[in-house]
BABAMI-865499 format. One record per residue (C-alpha): residue number from 1; residue in three letters; x, y, z. Coordinates in nm, 4 decimals. Example, Ala and Ser with C-alpha at 12.3 -4.5 7.8 and 13.67 -1.06 7.14 Angstrom:
BEGIN
<atom><seq>1</seq><type>ala</type><u>1.2300</u><v>-0.4500</v><w>0.7800</w></atom>
<atom><seq>2</seq><type>ser</type><u>1.3670</u><v>-0.1060</v><w>0.7140</w></atom>
This chain:
BEGIN
<atom><seq>1</seq><type>met</type><u>4.5040</u><v>8.9937</v><w>17.9411</w></atom>
<atom><seq>2</seq><type>ser</type><u>4.1622</u><v>8.9303</v><w>17.7663</w></atom>
<atom><seq>3</seq><type>val</type><u>4.0124</u><v>8.5806</v><w>17.8241</w></atom>
<atom><seq>4</seq><type>arg</type><u>3.8844</u><v>8.4288</v><w>17.4858</w></atom>
<atom><seq>5</seq><type>leu</type><u>3.5833</u><v>8.2430</v><w>17.5442</w></atom>
<atom><seq>6</seq><type>pro</type><u>3.6142</u><v>7.8918</v><w>17.3629</w></atom>
<atom><seq>7</seq><type>glu</type><u>3.4912</u><v>7.8775</v><w>17.0257</w></atom>
<atom><seq>8</seq><type>thr</type><u>3.1211</u><v>7.6801</v><w>17.0855</w></atom>
<atom><seq>9</seq><type>pro</type><u>3.0206</u><v>7.9455</v><w>17.3843</w></atom>
<atom><seq>10</seq><type>arg</type><u>3.0797</u><v>8.2077</v><w>17.1474</w></atom>
<atom><seq>11</seq><type>leu</type><u>2.9045</u><v>8.0675</v><w>16.8433</w></atom>
<atom><seq>12</seq><type>val</type><u>2.6046</u><v>7.9975</v><w>17.0663</w></atom>
<atom><seq>13</seq><type>leu</type><u>2.5953</u><v>8.3542</v><w>17.1974</w></atom>
<atom><seq>14</seq><type>thr</type><u>2.6246</u><v>8.4540</v><w>16.8473</w></atom>
<atom><seq>15</seq><type>leu</type><u>2.3588</u><v>8.2460</v><w>16.6997</w></atom>
<atom><seq>16</seq><type>ala</type><u>2.1681</u><v>8.3020</v><w>17.0324</w></atom>
<atom><seq>17</seq><type>ala</type><u>2.1761</u><v>8.6913</v><w>16.9663</w></atom>
<atom><seq>18</seq><type>ala</type><u>2.0953</u><v>8.6903</v><w>16.5605</w></atom>
<atom><seq>19</seq><type>gly</type><u>1.8024</u><v>8.5004</v><w>16.6600</w></atom>
<atom><seq>20</seq><type>leu</type><u>1.6656</u><v>8.7391</v><w>16.9321</w></atom>
<atom><seq>21</seq><type>phe</type><u>1.7629</u><v>9.0420</v><w>16.6947</w></atom>
<atom><seq>22</seq><type>ser</type><u>1.5365</u><v>8.8386</v><w>16.4085</w></atom>
<atom><seq>23</seq><type>gly</type><u>1.2323</u><v>8.7402</v><w>16.6395</w></atom>
<atom><seq>24</seq><type>leu</type><u>1.2020</u><v>9.1230</v><w>16.7925</w></atom>
<atom><seq>25</seq><type>ala</type><u>1.1970</u><v>9.2080</v><w>16.4323</w></atom>
<atom><seq>26</seq><type>ile</type><u>0.9652</u><v>8.9659</v><w>16.2572</w></atom>
<atom><seq>27</seq><type>val</type><u>0.7189</u><v>9.0390</v><w>16.5337</w></atom>
<atom><seq>28</seq><type>gly</type><u>0.7692</u><v>9.4428</v><w>16.4825</w></atom>
<atom><seq>29</seq><type>ala</type><u>0.7113</u><v>9.4012</v><w>16.1166</w></atom>
<atom><seq>30</seq><type>tyr</type><u>0.3705</u><v>9.1839</v><w>16.1771</w></atom>
<atom><seq>31</seq><type>arg</type><u>0.2694</u><v>9.4383</v><w>16.4343</w></atom>
<atom><seq>32</seq><type>leu</type><u>0.2941</u><v>9.7372</v><w>16.1909</w></atom>
<atom><seq>33</seq><type>thr</type><u>0.1463</u><v>9.5249</v><w>15.9068</w></atom>
<atom><seq>34</seq><type>leu</type><u>-0.1333</u><v>9.3582</v><w>16.0944</w></atom>
<atom><seq>35</seq><type>pro</type><u>-0.3795</u><v>9.6586</v><w>16.0198</w></atom>
<atom><seq>36</seq><type>thr</type><u>-0.2729</u><v>9.6851</v><w>15.6726</w></atom>
<atom><seq>37</seq><type>ile</type><u>-0.3449</u><v>9.2946</v><w>15.6532</w></atom>
<atom><seq>38</seq><type>gln</type><u>-0.6805</u><v>9.3747</v><w>15.8705</w></atom>
<atom><seq>39</seq><type>ala</type><u>-0.8384</u><v>9.5860</v><w>15.5904</w></atom>
<atom><seq>40</seq><type>asn</type><u>-0.7467</u><v>9.3910</v><w>15.3109</w></atom>
<atom><seq>41</seq><type>gln</type><u>-0.8961</u><v>9.1319</v><w>15.4653</w></atom>
<atom><seq>42</seq><type>ala</type><u>-1.1979</u><v>9.3530</v><w>15.5306</w></atom>
<atom><seq>43</seq><type>glu</type><u>-1.2185</u><v>9.4763</v><w>15.1886</w></atom>
<atom><seq>44</seq><type>ala</type><u>-1.1775</u><v>9.1713</v><w>15.0213</w></atom>
<atom><seq>45</seq><type>leu</type><u>-1.4723</u><v>8.9669</v><w>15.2379</w></atom>
<atom><seq>46</seq><type>arg</type><u>-1.6937</u><v>9.3118</v><w>15.1374</w></atom>
<atom><seq>47</seq><type>arg</type><u>-1.6456</u><v>9.2692</v><w>14.7798</w></atom>
<atom><seq>48</seq><type>ala</type><u>-1.6886</u><v>8.9127</v><w>14.7886</w></atom>
<atom><seq>49</seq><type>val</type><u>-2.0514</u><v>8.9755</v><w>14.9331</w></atom>
<atom><seq>50</seq><type>phe</type><u>-2.1409</u><v>9.1337</v><w>14.6208</w></atom>
<atom><seq>51</seq><type>glu</type><u>-1.9989</u><v>8.9485</v><w>14.4032</w></atom>
<atom><seq>52</seq><type>val</type><u>-2.2247</u><v>8.6562</v><w>14.6009</w></atom>
<atom><seq>53</seq><type>leu</type><u>-2.5922</u><v>8.8488</v><w>14.6104</w></atom>
<atom><seq>54</seq><type>pro</type><u>-2.6542</u><v>9.0003</v><w>14.2843</w></atom>
<atom><seq>55</seq><type>gly</type><u>-2.7900</u><v>9.2934</v><w>14.3232</w></atom>
<atom><seq>56</seq><type>ala</type><u>-2.6704</u><v>9.4092</v><w>14.6749</w></atom>
<atom><seq>57</seq><type>glu</type><u>-2.4925</u><v>9.7538</v><w>14.6805</w></atom>
<atom><seq>58</seq><type>arg</type><u>-2.5356</u><v>9.7433</v><w>15.0908</w></atom>
<atom><seq>59</seq><type>met</type><u>-2.4385</u><v>9.4897</v><w>15.3383</w></atom>
<atom><seq>60</seq><type>glu</type><u>-2.5008</u><v>9.4854</v><w>15.7441</w></atom>
<atom><seq>61</seq><type>arg</type><u>-2.2654</u><v>9.1797</v><w>15.9645</w></atom>
<atom><seq>62</seq><type>leu</type><u>-2.5379</u><v>8.9565</v><w>16.1288</w></atom>
<atom><seq>63</seq><type>val</type><u>-2.5012</u><v>8.7435</v><w>16.4148</w></atom>
<atom><seq>64</seq><type>trp</type><u>-2.6951</u><v>8.5434</v><w>16.6017</w></atom>
<atom><seq>65</seq><type>ser</type><u>-2.8668</u><v>8.6156</v><w>16.9418</w></atom>
<atom><seq>66</seq><type>gly</type><u>-3.0239</u><v>8.3614</v><w>17.2073</w></atom>
<atom><seq>67</seq><type>asp</type><u>-2.9638</u><v>7.9767</v><w>17.2556</w></atom>
<atom><seq>68</seq><type>gly</type><u>-2.9912</u><v>7.7476</v><w>16.9727</w></atom>
<atom><seq>69</seq><type>glu</type><u>-3.2757</u><v>7.7728</v><w>16.6716</w></atom>
<atom><seq>70</seq><type>ala</type><u>-3.4620</u><v>7.9733</v><w>16.9501</w></atom>
<atom><seq>71</seq><type>gly</type><u>-3.2494</u><v>8.3134</v><w>16.9070</w></atom>
<atom><seq>72</seq><type>arg</type><u>-3.2315</u><v>8.5164</v><w>16.6402</w></atom>
<atom><seq>73</seq><type>leu</type><u>-3.0543</u><v>8.7594</v><w>16.3751</w></atom>
<atom><seq>74</seq><type>val</type><u>-2.9166</u><v>9.0827</v><w>16.5206</w></atom>
<atom><seq>75</seq><type>pro</type><u>-2.7197</u><v>9.3423</v><w>16.3463</w></atom>
<atom><seq>76</seq><type>ala</type><u>-2.3094</u><v>9.3370</v><w>16.4978</w></atom>
<atom><seq>77</seq><type>glu</type><u>-2.0744</u><v>9.6003</v><w>16.4341</w></atom>
<atom><seq>78</seq><type>gly</type><u>-1.7931</u><v>9.6359</v><w>16.2176</w></atom>
<atom><seq>79</seq><type>thr</type><u>-1.7303</u><v>9.3448</v><w>15.8638</w></atom>
<atom><seq>80</seq><type>thr</type><u>-1.5717</u><v>9.0894</v><w>16.0558</w></atom>
<atom><seq>81</seq><type>gly</type><u>-1.5752</u><v>8.9774</v><w>16.4466</w></atom>
<atom><seq>82</seq><type>ala</type><u>-1.5236</u><v>8.6821</v><w>16.6716</w></atom>
<atom><seq>83</seq><type>glu</type><u>-1.8393</u><v>8.5532</v><w>16.6607</w></atom>
<atom><seq>84</seq><type>pro</type><u>-1.9322</u><v>8.3519</v><w>16.3585</w></atom>
<atom><seq>85</seq><type>ser</type><u>-2.1253</u><v>8.5525</v><w>16.1267</w></atom>
<atom><seq>86</seq><type>val</type><u>-2.3755</u><v>8.6295</v><w>15.7714</w></atom>
<atom><seq>87</seq><type>tyr</type><u>-2.4097</u><v>8.9229</v><w>15.5895</w></atom>
<atom><seq>88</seq><type>gly</type><u>-2.7247</u><v>9.0650</v><w>15.4818</w></atom>
<atom><seq>89</seq><type>gly</type><u>-2.7165</u><v>9.2089</v><w>15.1351</w></atom>
<atom><seq>90</seq><type>phe</type><u>-2.9424</u><v>9.5289</v><w>15.0377</w></atom>
<atom><seq>91</seq><type>thr</type><u>-3.0193</u><v>9.6989</v><w>14.7275</w></atom>
<atom><seq>92</seq><type>ala</type><u>-2.9297</u><v>10.1034</v><w>14.7625</w></atom>
<atom><seq>93</seq><type>asp</type><u>-3.2884</u><v>10.1514</v><w>14.8659</w></atom>
<atom><seq>94</seq><type>gly</type><u>-3.2892</u><v>9.9213</v><w>15.1751</w></atom>
<atom><seq>95</seq><type>arg</type><u>-3.4650</u><v>9.6022</v><w>14.9794</w></atom>
<atom><seq>96</seq><type>phe</type><u>-3.3256</u><v>9.2558</v><w>15.1488</w></atom>
<atom><seq>97</seq><type>val</type><u>-3.1391</u><v>9.0620</v><w>14.8365</w></atom>
<atom><seq>98</seq><type>gly</type><u>-2.9978</u><v>8.7700</v><w>15.0445</w></atom>
<atom><seq>99</seq><type>tyr</type><u>-2.7592</u><v>8.6305</v><w>15.2547</w></atom>
<atom><seq>100</seq><type>ala</type><u>-2.3726</u><v>8.5694</v><w>15.2090</w></atom>
<atom><seq>101</seq><type>val</type><u>-2.3052</u><v>8.2987</v><w>15.4252</w></atom>
<atom><seq>102</seq><type>pro</type><u>-1.9542</u><v>8.2628</v><w>15.5297</w></atom>
<atom><seq>103</seq><type>ala</type><u>-1.7774</u><v>7.8831</v><w>15.5457</w></atom>
<atom><seq>104</seq><type>ala</type><u>-1.4427</u><v>7.6977</v><w>15.5369</w></atom>
<atom><seq>105</seq><type>gly</type><u>-1.2926</u><v>7.3521</v><w>15.5475</w></atom>
<atom><seq>106</seq><type>ala</type><u>-1.0754</u><v>7.0742</v><w>15.4500</w></atom>
<atom><seq>107</seq><type>gly</type><u>-0.9272</u><v>7.1098</v><w>15.0887</w></atom>
<atom><seq>108</seq><type>phe</type><u>-0.6507</u><v>6.8719</v><w>14.9162</w></atom>
<atom><seq>109</seq><type>gln</type><u>-0.3793</u><v>7.0511</v><w>15.0337</w></atom>
<atom><seq>110</seq><type>asp</type><u>-0.5354</u><v>7.3341</v><w>15.3014</w></atom>
<atom><seq>111</seq><type>thr</type><u>-0.7997</u><v>7.5141</v><w>15.4442</w></atom>
<atom><seq>112</seq><type>ile</type><u>-1.0354</u><v>7.6272</v><w>15.1584</w></atom>
<atom><seq>113</seq><type>arg</type><u>-1.2496</u><v>8.0139</v><w>15.3162</w></atom>
<atom><seq>114</seq><type>leu</type><u>-1.5065</u><v>8.0964</v><w>15.0780</w></atom>
<atom><seq>115</seq><type>leu</type><u>-1.8641</u><v>8.2778</v><w>15.1039</w></atom>
<atom><seq>116</seq><type>tyr</type><u>-2.2113</u><v>8.1756</v><w>14.9417</w></atom>
<atom><seq>117</seq><type>gly</type><u>-2.4716</u><v>8.3919</v><w>14.8896</w></atom>
<atom><seq>118</seq><type>tyr</type><u>-2.8402</u><v>8.2495</v><w>14.9621</w></atom>
<atom><seq>119</seq><type>asp</type><u>-3.1864</u><v>8.3944</v><w>14.8721</w></atom>
<atom><seq>120</seq><type>pro</type><u>-3.4102</u><v>8.2221</v><w>15.1038</w></atom>
<atom><seq>121</seq><type>glu</type><u>-3.7178</u><v>8.3159</v><w>14.9505</w></atom>
<atom><seq>122</seq><type>arg</type><u>-3.6062</u><v>8.0616</v><w>14.6510</w></atom>
<atom><seq>123</seq><type>asp</type><u>-3.4167</u><v>7.8322</v><w>14.8615</w></atom>
<atom><seq>124</seq><type>arg</type><u>-3.0859</u><v>7.8070</v><w>14.6193</w></atom>
<atom><seq>125</seq><type>ile</type><u>-2.7409</u><v>7.9365</v><w>14.6372</w></atom>
<atom><seq>126</seq><type>val</type><u>-2.6721</u><v>8.2493</v><w>14.3917</w></atom>
<atom><seq>127</seq><type>gly</type><u>-2.3251</u><v>8.2523</v><w>14.3642</w></atom>
<atom><seq>128</seq><type>met</type><u>-1.9909</u><v>8.1644</v><w>14.5437</w></atom>
<atom><seq>129</seq><type>glu</type><u>-1.6369</u><v>8.3185</v><w>14.5622</w></atom>
<atom><seq>130</seq><type>val</type><u>-1.3424</u><v>8.1947</v><w>14.7208</w></atom>
<atom><seq>131</seq><type>leu</type><u>-1.1499</u><v>8.3748</v><w>14.9349</w></atom>
<atom><seq>132</seq><type>glu</type><u>-0.8599</u><v>8.1644</v><w>15.0382</w></atom>
<atom><seq>133</seq><type>ser</type><u>-0.6868</u><v>7.8654</v><w>14.9211</w></atom>
<atom><seq>134</seq><type>arg</type><u>-0.3442</u><v>7.6923</v><w>14.8155</w></atom>
<atom><seq>135</seq><type>glu</type><u>-0.4740</u><v>7.4296</v><w>14.6480</w></atom>
<atom><seq>136</seq><type>thr</type><u>-0.2774</u><v>7.2628</v><w>14.3241</w></atom>
<atom><seq>137</seq><type>pro</type><u>-0.2258</u><v>7.5653</v><w>14.0589</w></atom>
<atom><seq>138</seq><type>gly</type><u>-0.3033</u><v>7.4096</v><w>13.7435</w></atom>
<atom><seq>139</seq><type>leu</type><u>-0.5382</u><v>7.1520</v><w>13.9179</w></atom>
<atom><seq>140</seq><type>gly</type><u>-0.7236</u><v>7.2450</v><w>14.2659</w></atom>
<atom><seq>141</seq><type>asp</type><u>-0.7102</u><v>7.6113</v><w>14.1826</w></atom>
<atom><seq>142</seq><type>arg</type><u>-0.9787</u><v>7.5679</v><w>13.9277</w></atom>
<atom><seq>143</seq><type>ile</type><u>-1.2269</u><v>7.5959</v><w>14.1839</w></atom>
<atom><seq>144</seq><type>tyr</type><u>-1.2166</u><v>7.9515</v><w>14.1331</w></atom>
<atom><seq>145</seq><type>lys</type><u>-1.0683</u><v>7.9776</v><w>13.7365</w></atom>
<atom><seq>146</seq><type>asp</type><u>-1.3048</u><v>7.7637</v><w>13.5955</w></atom>
<atom><seq>147</seq><type>glu</type><u>-1.6338</u><v>8.0013</v><w>13.5207</w></atom>
<atom><seq>148</seq><type>thr</type><u>-1.8031</u><v>7.6752</v><w>13.4729</w></atom>
<atom><seq>149</seq><type>phe</type><u>-1.7783</u><v>7.5286</v><w>13.7786</w></atom>
<atom><seq>150</seq><type>val</type><u>-1.8025</u><v>7.8618</v><w>13.9419</w></atom>
<atom><seq>151</seq><type>gly</type><u>-2.1026</u><v>7.9402</v><w>13.7064</w></atom>
<atom><seq>152</seq><type>arg</type><u>-2.2927</u><v>7.6098</v><w>13.8782</w></atom>
<atom><seq>153</seq><type>phe</type><u>-2.3269</u><v>7.7935</v><w>14.2054</w></atom>
<atom><seq>154</seq><type>arg</type><u>-2.5607</u><v>8.0855</v><w>14.0782</w></atom>
<atom><seq>155</seq><type>asp</type><u>-2.8885</u><v>7.9050</v><w>14.0728</w></atom>
<atom><seq>156</seq><type>leu</type><u>-2.8537</u><v>7.6008</v><w>14.2701</w></atom>
<atom><seq>157</seq><type>ala</type><u>-3.0799</u><v>7.4247</v><w>14.4583</w></atom>
<atom><seq>158</seq><type>val</type><u>-2.9883</u><v>7.3448</v><w>14.8106</w></atom>
<atom><seq>159</seq><type>ala</type><u>-3.2398</u><v>7.0442</v><w>14.9157</w></atom>
<atom><seq>160</seq><type>pro</type><u>-3.2597</u><v>6.8464</v><w>14.9659</w></atom>
<atom><seq>161</seq><type>arg</type><u>-2.8097</u><v>6.9302</v><w>14.9887</w></atom>
<atom><seq>162</seq><type>val</type><u>-2.5640</u><v>7.0058</v><w>14.7186</w></atom>
<atom><seq>163</seq><type>glu</type><u>-2.4634</u><v>6.7033</v><w>14.5370</w></atom>
<atom><seq>164</seq><type>leu</type><u>-2.1273</u><v>6.6547</v><w>14.3535</w></atom>
<atom><seq>165</seq><type>val</type><u>-2.1858</u><v>6.4224</v><w>14.0422</w></atom>
<atom><seq>166</seq><type>lys</type><u>-1.8703</u><v>6.3161</v><w>13.7694</w></atom>
<atom><seq>167</seq><type>glu</type><u>-2.1443</u><v>6.4089</v><w>13.4801</w></atom>
<atom><seq>168</seq><type>glu</type><u>-2.3508</u><v>6.6604</v><w>13.3295</w></atom>
<atom><seq>169</seq><type>pro</type><u>-2.6122</u><v>6.7881</v><w>13.6095</w></atom>
<atom><seq>170</seq><type>ala</type><u>-2.9304</u><v>6.6325</v><w>13.6089</w></atom>
<atom><seq>171</seq><type>ala</type><u>-3.0952</u><v>6.8127</v><w>13.8779</w></atom>
<atom><seq>172</seq><type>pro</type><u>-3.0862</u><v>7.1416</v><w>13.9821</w></atom>
<atom><seq>173</seq><type>asn</type><u>-2.8898</u><v>7.0715</v><w>14.3104</w></atom>
<atom><seq>174</seq><type>gln</type><u>-2.6089</u><v>6.9028</v><w>14.1274</w></atom>
<atom><seq>175</seq><type>val</type><u>-2.2318</u><v>7.0131</v><w>14.0635</w></atom>
<atom><seq>176</seq><type>asp</type><u>-2.0243</u><v>6.8392</v><w>13.7782</w></atom>
<atom><seq>177</seq><type>ala</type><u>-1.6726</u><v>6.7946</v><w>13.9304</w></atom>
<atom><seq>178</seq><type>ile</type><u>-1.3661</u><v>6.9508</v><w>13.7904</w></atom>
<atom><seq>179</seq><type>thr</type><u>-1.1632</u><v>6.6747</v><w>13.5648</w></atom>
<atom><seq>180</seq><type>gly</type><u>-0.8190</u><v>6.5980</v><w>13.7717</w></atom>
<atom><seq>181</seq><type>ala</type><u>-0.9790</u><v>6.8171</v><w>14.0853</w></atom>
<atom><seq>182</seq><type>thr</type><u>-1.2186</u><v>6.5937</v><w>14.2039</w></atom>
<atom><seq>183</seq><type>ile</type><u>-1.1039</u><v>6.6245</v><w>14.5682</w></atom>
<atom><seq>184</seq><type>ser</type><u>-1.0846</u><v>7.0270</v><w>14.5476</w></atom>
<atom><seq>185</seq><type>ser</type><u>-1.4617</u><v>7.0225</v><w>14.3904</w></atom>
<atom><seq>186</seq><type>arg</type><u>-1.5835</u><v>6.8022</v><w>14.6775</w></atom>
<atom><seq>187</seq><type>ala</type><u>-1.4153</u><v>6.9893</v><w>14.9332</w></atom>
<atom><seq>188</seq><type>val</type><u>-1.5987</u><v>7.2806</v><w>14.7959</w></atom>
<atom><seq>189</seq><type>val</type><u>-1.9499</u><v>7.1501</v><w>14.7820</w></atom>
<atom><seq>190</seq><type>asp</type><u>-1.8948</u><v>6.9928</v><w>15.1809</w></atom>
<atom><seq>191</seq><type>ile</type><u>-1.8093</u><v>7.2831</v><w>15.3317</w></atom>
<atom><seq>192</seq><type>val</type><u>-2.1065</u><v>7.4605</v><w>15.1206</w></atom>
<atom><seq>193</seq><type>asn</type><u>-2.3243</u><v>7.1647</v><w>15.2634</w></atom>
<atom><seq>194</seq><type>ala</type><u>-2.1756</u><v>7.2268</v><w>15.6289</w></atom>
<atom><seq>195</seq><type>gly</type><u>-2.2813</u><v>7.5912</v><w>15.5726</w></atom>
<atom><seq>196</seq><type>asn</type><u>-2.6236</u><v>7.5089</v><w>15.4665</w></atom>
<atom><seq>197</seq><type>gln</type><u>-2.6459</u><v>7.2508</v><w>15.7704</w></atom>
<atom><seq>198</seq><type>glu</type><u>-2.4994</u><v>7.5508</v><w>16.0277</w></atom>
<atom><seq>199</seq><type>trp</type><u>-2.7452</u><v>7.7942</v><w>15.8839</w></atom>
<atom><seq>200</seq><type>leu</type><u>-2.9948</u><v>7.7445</v><w>15.6545</w></atom>
<atom><seq>201</seq><type>ala</type><u>-3.2614</u><v>7.6762</v><w>15.9759</w></atom>
<atom><seq>202</seq><type>arg</type><u>-3.1647</u><v>7.9773</v><w>16.1636</w></atom>
<atom><seq>203</seq><type>leu</type><u>-3.2231</u><v>8.1994</v><w>15.8146</w></atom>
<atom><seq>204</seq><type>glu</type><u>-3.5327</u><v>8.0907</v><w>15.7774</w></atom>
<atom><seq>205</seq><type>ala</type><u>-3.6620</u><v>8.0976</v><w>16.1400</w></atom>
<atom><seq>206</seq><type>ser</type><u>-3.5406</u><v>8.4395</v><w>16.2114</w></atom>
<atom><seq>207</seq><type>pro</type><u>-3.7019</u><v>8.7624</v><w>16.0342</w></atom>
<atom><seq>208</seq><type>val</type><u>-3.4723</u><v>8.9688</v><w>15.8302</w></atom>
<atom><seq>209</seq><type>pro</type><u>-3.3367</u><v>9.2749</v><w>16.0961</w></atom>
<atom><seq>210</seq><type>pro</type><u>-3.3774</u><v>9.6279</v><w>15.9331</w></atom>
<atom><seq>211</seq><type>leu</type><u>-3.1349</u><v>9.8010</v><w>15.7565</w></atom>
<atom><seq>212</seq><type>glu</type><u>-2.9416</u><v>10.0071</v><w>15.9840</w></atom>
<atom><seq>213</seq><type>glu</type><u>-2.8941</u><v>10.4011</v><w>15.9082</w></atom>
<atom><seq>214</seq><type>glu</type><u>-2.6104</u><v>10.4587</v><w>15.6810</w></atom>
<atom><seq>215</seq><type>gly</type><u>-2.2333</u><v>10.5339</v><w>15.7812</w></atom>
<atom><seq>216</seq><type>arg</type><u>-2.1751</u><v>10.1932</v><w>15.9638</w></atom>
<atom><seq>217</seq><type>glu</type><u>-1.8689</u><v>10.0057</v><w>15.8419</w></atom>
<atom><seq>218</seq><type>gly</type><u>-2.0610</u><v>9.7453</v><w>15.6777</w></atom>
<atom><seq>219</seq><type>asp</type><u>-2.2349</u><v>10.0134</v><w>15.4496</w></atom>
<atom><seq>220</seq><type>val</type><u>-2.0102</u><v>10.0495</v><w>15.1371</w></atom>
<atom><seq>221</seq><type>pro</type><u>-2.0620</u><v>10.1690</v><w>14.7477</w></atom>
<atom><seq>222</seq><type>thr</type><u>-2.1108</u><v>9.8448</v><w>14.5282</w></atom>
<atom><seq>223</seq><type>glu</type><u>-1.7087</u><v>9.6590</v><w>14.4258</w></atom>
<atom><seq>224</seq><type>thr</type><u>-1.7184</u><v>9.4359</v><w>14.1491</w></atom>
<atom><seq>225</seq><type>gly</type><u>-1.4665</u><v>9.2181</v><w>13.9350</w></atom>
<atom><seq>226</seq><type>gly</type><u>-1.0672</u><v>9.2398</v><w>13.9942</w></atom>
<atom><seq>227</seq><type>pro</type><u>-0.8498</u><v>9.0820</v><w>14.2060</w></atom>
<atom><seq>228</seq><type>ile</type><u>-0.9021</u><v>9.0256</v><w>14.5689</w></atom>
<atom><seq>229</seq><type>pro</type><u>-0.6428</u><v>9.1992</v><w>14.8060</w></atom>
<atom><seq>230</seq><type>gly</type><u>-0.5297</u><v>8.9757</v><w>15.0985</w></atom>
<atom><seq>231</seq><type>gly</type><u>-0.7429</u><v>8.6356</v><w>14.9254</w></atom>
<atom><seq>232</seq><type>arg</type><u>-0.6323</u><v>8.3642</v><w>14.7433</w></atom>
<atom><seq>233</seq><type>gln</type><u>-0.2990</u><v>8.1921</v><w>14.6953</w></atom>
């Protein structure tokens, strides 16, 4: 004679089994797709480096080695890593173009991650690319869709700091806010200023490391334009 479990324990066991199966399936899918996700993110980053550093055709990841401002920039393996990095941009024949600086901070909806190009000879930002953003469609997402706003970062003075204004910029370090997206506009400016505060003194104090021989992961052909895989949402 079979013994039937009460309905409540049976339901609990059924839900527990379903939950366990679903969890294992999600973990398995994540582990299978993780290499593809990481490859797409690395490709997005490489493409963005060439977008924000006009004239660059080769790149190299650089990390800060040493204590405080007494350290120096040294080459690092791979496109990404756990330690904070910047990217040196070079022409095909190895001439230094500038640095691409990753930075991130709070936006209106979520974290905004971006990359901007810096020319130390001119002390100017020469490009900006939003890598990841979940700002409001039609409003905040204009931080990467509004060509006028993005264009302000193609020849932007960094001293004494980048300023956000509500009218037409009157100084070389000013960016005008996007109408209806002031918070997102200010977030981008704040992120850039934070990146400058973290990196500019180091970049000015350290000599540019020589470009390593071709064949490293960072050396890839120039790719510009088109959608960025694994980037903006």
